[in-house]
C-alpha positions as a LaTeX table, in Angstrom:
\begin{tabular}{lrrr}
\hline
Residue & $x$ (\AA) & $y$ (\AA) & $z$ (\AA) \\
\hline
Met1 & $-19.49$ & 10.24 & 8.31 \\
Phe2 & $-18.99$ & 6.54 & 7.58 \\
Phe3 & $-18.87$ & 4.89 & 4.19 \\
Ser4 & $-22.24$ & 3.26 & 3.54 \\
Phe5 & $-22.78$ & $-0.41$ & 2.80 \\
Lys6 & $-24.42$ & 0.37 & $-0.52$ \\
Ser7 & $-21.68$ & 2.64 & $-1.86$ \\
Phe8 & $-18.90$ & 0.21 & $-0.83$ \\
His9 & $-20.37$ & $-2.29$ & $-3.25$ \\
Val10 & $-20.00$ & $-0.04$ & $-6.27$ \\
Ser11 & $-18.34$ & $-2.31$ & $-8.83$ \\
Met12 & $-14.57$ & $-1.82$ & $-8.79$ \\
His13 & $-11.55$ & $-3.93$ & $-9.65$ \\
Trp14 & $-7.78$ & $-3.59$ & $-9.93$ \\
Gln15 & $-6.28$ & $-4.76$ & $-13.21$ \\
Thr16 & $-2.77$ & $-6.18$ & $-12.77$ \\
Ser17 & $-0.33$ & $-8.17$ & $-14.87$ \\
Arg18 & $-1.80$ & $-11.61$ & $-14.17$ \\
Phe19 & $-4.90$ & $-10.93$ & $-12.09$ \\
Gln20 & $-8.03$ & $-8.82$ & $-12.08$ \\
Ile21 & $-8.54$ & $-8.21$ & $-8.36$ \\
Asp22 & $-12.19$ & $-7.91$ & $-7.32$ \\
Leu23 & $-12.51$ & $-4.99$ & $-4.89$ \\
Ser24 & $-16.17$ & $-5.51$ & $-3.99$ \\
Arg25 & $-14.78$ & $-6.69$ & $-0.64$ \\
Pro26 & $-11.73$ & $-5.31$ & 1.19 \\
Arg27 & $-8.40$ & $-6.89$ & 0.29 \\
Val28 & $-5.46$ & $-7.47$ & 2.62 \\
Met29 & $-1.93$ & $-6.81$ & 1.35 \\
Gly30 & 0.67 & $-8.59$ & 3.46 \\
Ile31 & 4.03 & $-6.86$ & 3.94 \\
Val32 & 7.23 & $-8.75$ & 3.12 \\
Asn33 & 10.33 & $-6.72$ & 4.03 \\
Ala34 & 13.44 & $-8.19$ & 2.39 \\
Thr35 & 15.55 & $-5.63$ & 4.25 \\
Pro36 & 17.89 & $-5.57$ & 7.25 \\
Asp37 & 16.65 & $-2.18$ & 8.48 \\
Ser38 & 12.85 & $-1.95$ & 8.21 \\
Phe39 & 11.35 & 0.01 & 11.13 \\
Ser40 & 9.10 & $-2.92$ & 12.05 \\
Asp41 & 10.74 & $-6.24$ & 11.24 \\
Gly42 & 14.08 & $-5.46$ & 9.61 \\
Gly43 & 16.37 & $-8.45$ & 9.24 \\
Arg44 & 13.81 & $-11.14$ & 10.05 \\
His45 & 13.28 & $-12.08$ & 6.39 \\
Ala46 & 16.61 & $-11.04$ & 4.87 \\
Thr47 & 17.35 & $-14.37$ & 3.13 \\
Thr48 & 15.25 & $-15.62$ & 0.23 \\
Ala49 & 14.34 & $-18.80$ & 2.11 \\
Asp50 & 13.19 & $-16.87$ & 5.20 \\
Ala51 & 11.25 & $-14.40$ & 3.06 \\
Met52 & 9.51 & $-17.21$ & 1.16 \\
Arg53 & 8.48 & $-18.84$ & 4.42 \\
His54 & 7.05 & $-15.50$ & 5.49 \\
Cys55 & 5.16 & $-15.18$ & 2.18 \\
Glu56 & 3.65 & $-18.62$ & 2.67 \\
Ser57 & 2.72 & $-17.79$ & 6.26 \\
Leu58 & 0.97 & $-14.56$ & 5.22 \\
Leu59 & $-1.02$ & $-16.43$ & 2.58 \\
Ala60 & $-2.04$ & $-19.07$ & 5.13 \\
Gln61 & $-3.25$ & $-16.23$ & 7.36 \\
Gly62 & $-5.48$ & $-14.89$ & 4.57 \\
Ala63 & $-3.46$ & $-12.31$ & 2.65 \\
Asp64 & $-4.85$ & $-11.53$ & $-0.81$ \\
Ile65 & $-1.75$ & $-9.72$ & $-2.13$ \\
Leu66 & 1.94 & $-9.86$ & $-1.18$ \\
Asp67 & 3.97 & $-6.63$ & $-1.13$ \\
Ile68 & 7.73 & $-7.19$ & $-1.36$ \\
Gly69 & 10.17 & $-4.39$ & $-0.59$ \\
Gly70 & 13.95 & $-4.28$ & $-0.72$ \\
Glu71 & 14.53 & $-0.79$ & 0.69 \\
Ser72 & 13.34 & 0.64 & 3.99 \\
Thr73 & 11.45 & 3.93 & 3.66 \\
Arg74 & 11.10 & 4.73 & 7.35 \\
Pro75 & 11.82 & 8.41 & 8.20 \\
Gly76 & 15.54 & 9.09 & 8.01 \\
Ser77 & 16.41 & 5.79 & 6.35 \\
Pro78 & 19.37 & 5.88 & 3.94 \\
Ala79 & 18.87 & 5.15 & 0.25 \\
Val80 & 19.89 & 1.71 & $-1.02$ \\
Ser81 & 21.95 & 1.26 & $-4.17$ \\
Leu82 & 20.35 & $-0.22$ & $-7.27$ \\
Asp83 & 22.55 & $-3.32$ & $-7.16$ \\
Glu84 & 21.76 & $-3.93$ & $-3.49$ \\
Glu85 & 18.01 & $-3.62$ & $-4.01$ \\
Leu86 & 18.10 & $-5.94$ & $-7.02$ \\
Ser87 & 20.09 & $-8.52$ & $-5.05$ \\
Arg88 & 17.49 & $-8.46$ & $-2.27$ \\
Val89 & 14.36 & $-8.47$ & $-4.40$ \\
Leu90 & 14.95 & $-10.48$ & $-7.58$ \\
Pro91 & 15.65 & $-13.90$ & $-6.01$ \\
Leu92 & 12.51 & $-13.58$ & $-3.91$ \\
Val93 & 10.36 & $-12.46$ & $-6.83$ \\
Arg94 & 11.58 & $-15.41$ & $-8.93$ \\
Ser95 & 10.30 & $-17.76$ & $-6.24$ \\
Ala96 & 7.19 & $-15.85$ & $-5.16$ \\
Val97 & 5.64 & $-15.55$ & $-8.64$ \\
Gly98 & 4.93 & $-19.27$ & $-8.37$ \\
Leu99 & 2.67 & $-18.81$ & $-5.34$ \\
Gly100 & $-0.29$ & $-17.96$ & $-7.56$ \\
Val101 & $-1.28$ & $-14.67$ & $-5.91$ \\
Pro102 & $-0.91$ & $-11.02$ & $-6.95$ \\
Leu103 & 2.63 & $-9.87$ & $-6.29$ \\
Ser104 & 3.31 & $-6.19$ & $-5.56$ \\
Ile105 & 6.82 & $-4.75$ & $-5.51$ \\
Asp106 & 7.51 & $-1.72$ & $-3.33$ \\
Thr107 & 10.10 & 0.25 & $-5.31$ \\
Tyr108 & 10.68 & 3.64 & $-6.91$ \\
Lys109 & 13.62 & 2.69 & $-9.13$ \\
Pro110 & 12.68 & 2.18 & $-12.80$ \\
Glu111 & 15.39 & $-0.45$ & $-13.25$ \\
Val112 & 13.90 & $-2.53$ & $-10.43$ \\
Met113 & 10.39 & $-2.03$ & $-11.82$ \\
Arg114 & 11.44 & $-3.29$ & $-15.23$ \\
Ala115 & 13.28 & $-6.29$ & $-13.80$ \\
Val116 & 10.45 & $-7.48$ & $-11.55$ \\
Leu117 & 7.81 & $-7.00$ & $-14.23$ \\
Asp118 & 9.94 & $-9.10$ & $-16.58$ \\
Leu119 & 9.89 & $-11.83$ & $-13.91$ \\
Gly120 & 6.09 & $-11.74$ & $-13.72$ \\
Ala121 & 5.31 & $-9.33$ & $-10.87$ \\
Asp122 & 1.81 & $-7.84$ & $-11.00$ \\
Ile123 & 1.92 & $-4.45$ & $-9.28$ \\
Ile124 & 4.35 & $-1.57$ & $-8.80$ \\
Asn125 & 3.85 & 0.13 & $-5.43$ \\
Asp126 & 5.75 & 3.43 & $-5.61$ \\
Ile127 & 6.17 & 5.86 & $-2.72$ \\
Trp128 & 7.30 & 8.47 & $-5.26$ \\
Ala129 & 4.17 & 8.06 & $-7.43$ \\
Leu130 & 6.35 & 7.44 & $-10.52$ \\
Arg131 & 8.11 & 10.82 & $-10.19$ \\
Gln132 & 11.61 & 9.37 & $-10.47$ \\
Pro133 & 13.08 & 9.78 & $-13.98$ \\
Gly134 & 12.03 & 6.89 & $-16.21$ \\
Ala135 & 9.56 & 5.33 & $-13.77$ \\
Ile136 & 6.33 & 6.41 & $-15.46$ \\
Ala137 & 7.61 & 5.10 & $-18.80$ \\
Val138 & 8.13 & 1.62 & $-17.34$ \\
Val139 & 4.54 & 1.37 & $-16.09$ \\
Ala140 & 3.05 & 3.01 & $-19.18$ \\
Gly141 & 5.08 & 0.70 & $-21.39$ \\
His142 & 3.74 & $-2.44$ & $-19.73$ \\
Pro143 & 0.49 & $-3.80$ & $-21.16$ \\
Ala144 & $-1.31$ & $-4.56$ & $-17.90$ \\
Cys145 & 0.61 & $-4.10$ & $-14.64$ \\
Gly146 & $-1.18$ & $-2.48$ & $-11.74$ \\
Val147 & 0.27 & 0.54 & $-9.97$ \\
Cys148 & $-0.21$ & 2.14 & $-6.56$ \\
Leu149 & 0.60 & 5.86 & $-6.50$ \\
Met150 & 1.47 & 7.21 & $-3.06$ \\
His151 & 1.73 & 10.77 & $-1.81$ \\
Met152 & 4.98 & 11.67 & $-0.07$ \\
His153 & 6.09 & 15.12 & 1.06 \\
Arg154 & 9.80 & 15.64 & 0.36 \\
Asp155 & 11.80 & 12.37 & 0.68 \\
Pro156 & 12.37 & 9.66 & 3.32 \\
Gln157 & 15.53 & 11.35 & 4.59 \\
Thr158 & 13.90 & 14.75 & 5.24 \\
Met159 & 10.11 & 14.28 & 5.17 \\
Gln160 & 9.50 & 14.43 & 8.92 \\
Ala161 & 11.89 & 17.35 & 9.50 \\
Ala162 & 9.46 & 19.73 & 7.78 \\
Pro163 & 5.99 & 18.16 & 7.41 \\
Met164 & 3.27 & 19.49 & 5.15 \\
Glu165 & 1.45 & 22.75 & 5.81 \\
Gly166 & $-2.06$ & 23.89 & 4.92 \\
Asp167 & $-5.00$ & 21.77 & 3.80 \\
Val168 & $-3.41$ & 18.34 & 3.66 \\
Val169 & $-6.51$ & 16.56 & 2.34 \\
Ser170 & $-6.98$ & 18.77 & $-0.72$ \\
Gln171 & $-3.23$ & 18.80 & $-1.43$ \\
Val172 & $-2.95$ & 15.02 & $-1.30$ \\
Leu173 & $-6.03$ & 14.52 & $-3.45$ \\
Ser174 & $-4.96$ & 17.10 & $-6.04$ \\
Phe175 & $-1.46$ & 15.65 & $-6.30$ \\
Leu176 & $-2.58$ & 12.05 & $-6.72$ \\
Glu177 & $-5.32$ & 12.90 & $-9.20$ \\
Gln178 & $-2.74$ & 14.71 & $-11.33$ \\
Cys179 & $-0.38$ & 11.72 & $-11.16$ \\
Ala180 & $-3.22$ & 9.49 & $-12.32$ \\
Leu181 & $-4.05$ & 11.88 & $-15.16$ \\
Asp182 & $-0.42$ & 11.80 & $-16.25$ \\
Leu183 & $-0.70$ & 8.02 & $-16.55$ \\
His184 & $-3.99$ & 8.26 & $-18.45$ \\
Ala185 & $-2.31$ & 10.58 & $-20.94$ \\
Leu186 & 0.18 & 7.79 & $-21.66$ \\
Gly187 & $-2.56$ & 5.24 & $-22.25$ \\
Val188 & $-2.78$ & 3.59 & $-18.82$ \\
Glu189 & $-6.36$ & 2.59 & $-18.04$ \\
Lys190 & $-8.01$ & 3.81 & $-14.85$ \\
Ser191 & $-8.63$ & 0.23 & $-13.73$ \\
Arg192 & $-4.86$ & $-0.27$ & $-13.31$ \\
Ile193 & $-4.47$ & 2.57 & $-10.78$ \\
Val194 & $-4.81$ & 2.59 & $-6.98$ \\
Leu195 & $-4.08$ & 5.63 & $-4.79$ \\
Asp196 & $-2.46$ & 5.85 & $-1.34$ \\
Cys197 & $-2.45$ & 9.05 & 0.74 \\
Gly198 & 0.90 & 8.13 & 2.33 \\
Ile199 & 0.24 & 7.96 & 6.07 \\
Gly200 & 3.39 & 9.04 & 7.90 \\
Phe201 & 5.23 & 10.27 & 4.82 \\
Gly202 & 5.88 & 13.93 & 5.60 \\
Lys203 & 2.75 & 14.49 & 7.67 \\
Thr204 & 2.05 & 15.29 & 11.30 \\
Val205 & 0.05 & 13.02 & 13.58 \\
Glu206 & $-2.93$ & 15.35 & 13.26 \\
Gln207 & $-2.66$ & 15.40 & 9.47 \\
Asn208 & $-2.54$ & 11.61 & 9.30 \\
Phe209 & $-5.74$ & 11.31 & 11.31 \\
Ala210 & $-7.35$ & 14.07 & 9.23 \\
Leu211 & $-6.71$ & 11.93 & 6.17 \\
Leu212 & $-8.32$ & 8.96 & 7.90 \\
Ala213 & $-11.33$ & 11.07 & 8.86 \\
Cys214 & $-11.66$ & 12.31 & 5.27 \\
Gln215 & $-11.28$ & 8.92 & 3.60 \\
Pro216 & $-14.90$ & 9.11 & 2.30 \\
Leu217 & $-14.05$ & 12.38 & 0.54 \\
Leu218 & $-10.91$ & 10.89 & $-1.00$ \\
Ser219 & $-12.87$ & 7.87 & $-2.21$ \\
Arg220 & $-15.19$ & 10.08 & $-4.25$ \\
Ala221 & $-12.34$ & 10.61 & $-6.71$ \\
Gly222 & $-13.35$ & 7.33 & $-8.34$ \\
Tyr223 & $-10.18$ & 5.34 & $-7.70$ \\
Pro224 & $-9.64$ & 2.51 & $-5.23$ \\
Trp225 & $-7.60$ & 3.57 & $-2.21$ \\
Leu226 & $-4.98$ & 1.66 & $-0.28$ \\
Ala227 & $-4.48$ & 2.44 & 3.41 \\
Gly228 & $-1.12$ & 1.83 & 5.07 \\
Trp229 & $-1.45$ & 2.39 & 8.82 \\
Ser230 & 0.30 & $-0.73$ & 10.05 \\
Arg231 & 2.48 & $-0.01$ & 13.11 \\
Lys232 & 2.95 & 3.63 & 12.09 \\
Ser233 & 4.36 & 6.19 & 14.53 \\
Ser234 & 1.06 & 8.09 & 14.65 \\
Leu235 & $-0.48$ & 5.06 & 16.35 \\
Gly236 & 2.39 & 5.11 & 18.82 \\
Ala237 & 1.79 & 8.80 & 19.46 \\
Val238 & $-1.82$ & 8.08 & 20.43 \\
Thr239 & $-1.25$ & 4.89 & 22.44 \\
Gln240 & 2.33 & 5.45 & 23.68 \\
Trp241 & 3.04 & 1.86 & 22.61 \\
Pro242 & 6.29 & 0.77 & 20.92 \\
Val243 & 6.36 & $-0.59$ & 17.37 \\
Ser244 & 6.36 & $-4.21$ & 18.55 \\
Glu245 & 3.06 & $-3.71$ & 20.44 \\
Arg246 & 1.01 & $-1.82$ & 17.84 \\
Met247 & $-0.98$ & $-4.72$ & 16.41 \\
Val248 & $-4.29$ & $-3.72$ & 18.04 \\
Pro249 & $-4.20$ & $-0.03$ & 17.02 \\
Ser250 & $-3.04$ & $-1.08$ & 13.55 \\
Val251 & $-6.06$ & $-3.35$ & 13.13 \\
Ala252 & $-8.34$ & $-0.61$ & 14.45 \\
Ala253 & $-6.97$ & 1.89 & 11.93 \\
Ala254 & $-7.27$ & $-0.60$ & 9.07 \\
Leu255 & $-10.88$ & $-1.31$ & 9.99 \\
Leu256 & $-11.72$ & 2.39 & 10.18 \\
Ala257 & $-10.07$ & 2.98 & 6.81 \\
Val258 & $-12.16$ & 0.24 & 5.21 \\
Glu259 & $-15.33$ & 1.46 & 6.89 \\
Arg260 & $-14.63$ & 4.85 & 5.34 \\
Gly261 & $-13.94$ & 3.57 & 1.85 \\
Ala262 & $-10.44$ & 2.08 & 1.50 \\
Arg263 & $-10.48$ & $-1.04$ & $-0.67$ \\
Ile264 & $-7.03$ & $-2.40$ & 0.28 \\
Val265 & $-5.13$ & $-2.37$ & 3.57 \\
Arg266 & $-1.38$ & $-2.95$ & 3.70 \\
Val267 & $-0.52$ & $-4.70$ & 6.96 \\
His268 & 2.03 & $-6.70$ & 8.92 \\
Asp269 & $-0.55$ & $-8.48$ & 11.10 \\
Val270 & $-2.53$ & $-10.33$ & 8.45 \\
Arg271 & $-4.35$ & $-12.90$ & 10.60 \\
Glu272 & $-5.74$ & $-10.34$ & 13.02 \\
Thr273 & $-6.69$ & $-7.89$ & 10.26 \\
Val274 & $-8.48$ & $-10.58$ & 8.25 \\
Ala275 & $-10.46$ & $-11.63$ & 11.33 \\
Ala276 & $-11.51$ & $-8.05$ & 12.06 \\
Leu277 & $-12.63$ & $-7.55$ & 8.46 \\
Gln278 & $-14.58$ & $-10.81$ & 8.53 \\
Val279 & $-16.56$ & $-9.50$ & 11.50 \\
Trp280 & $-17.05$ & $-6.17$ & 9.72 \\
Gln281 & $-18.26$ & $-7.92$ & 6.57 \\
Ala282 & $-20.71$ & $-10.06$ & 8.55 \\
Ser283 & $-22.32$ & $-6.86$ & 9.83 \\
Gln284 & $-22.78$ & $-5.37$ & 6.36 \\
Ile285 & $-26.45$ & $-6.17$ & 5.86 \\
Pro286 & $-29.18$ & $-3.69$ & 4.99 \\
Pro287 & $-30.91$ & $-2.37$ & 8.12 \\
Pro288 & $-34.47$ & $-3.63$ & 8.68 \\
Ser289 & $-37.36$ & $-1.42$ & 7.66 \\
Leu290 & $-38.81$ & 0.44 & 10.60 \\
\hline
\end{tabular}
């Protein structure tokens, strides 16, 4: 079952610190890894100058949102100290807030959240869904920042050693809805919240594709959804292609996610994803009467 043209245009937006992002069309979030050990492009943008050039390149390719991360969360990756993450992220955020686009920060540490929001960042993108001590208070205490709550089974060091069991779709949906309700209880408006089912975070290949197949069901929860399939290992399992060659399957997965209801796609390959979505959008016209 595919997401219909009519239902995709249900009015929806994402309220963030500086921007109200219109989600009546799909939005592309470009990935900026300020890390030496990301699974995809670690070390390529490790200096602030290199990372800023990458930000500007992604915007020129059509990115709507930039997502900056200072800690790799690939399976088995070691945790980064607070001081190290701050040293990677803060100089870049200071520069990137001047680009005039929504700025998302991929972090689970409340100290980093507070620091980047003080600098003017717009969105907190948290793989732990604000479950780390103090994290939910930072977001709830901010007057307008957006937040993306992601589902993760276990933690990055152990999540693939013992993936989820049972009905993954209902478990993911139930967990994220409860996280959103916890935010509502603290006064955070629904319009500030986006959900992410966490492709590859403690799930088998089959479970990841089940979540993609059931994206229309997830979307009925009434929140915008973000899909993060870019270069993931599940795409490699299907194609047998290495990380460096997964652009085409990544674009295909992003397009399928949008077709089935995702409002935002988080990607490395912005230019190609934007082009695919432009073709998809051009086809979204009501069918002729027969």
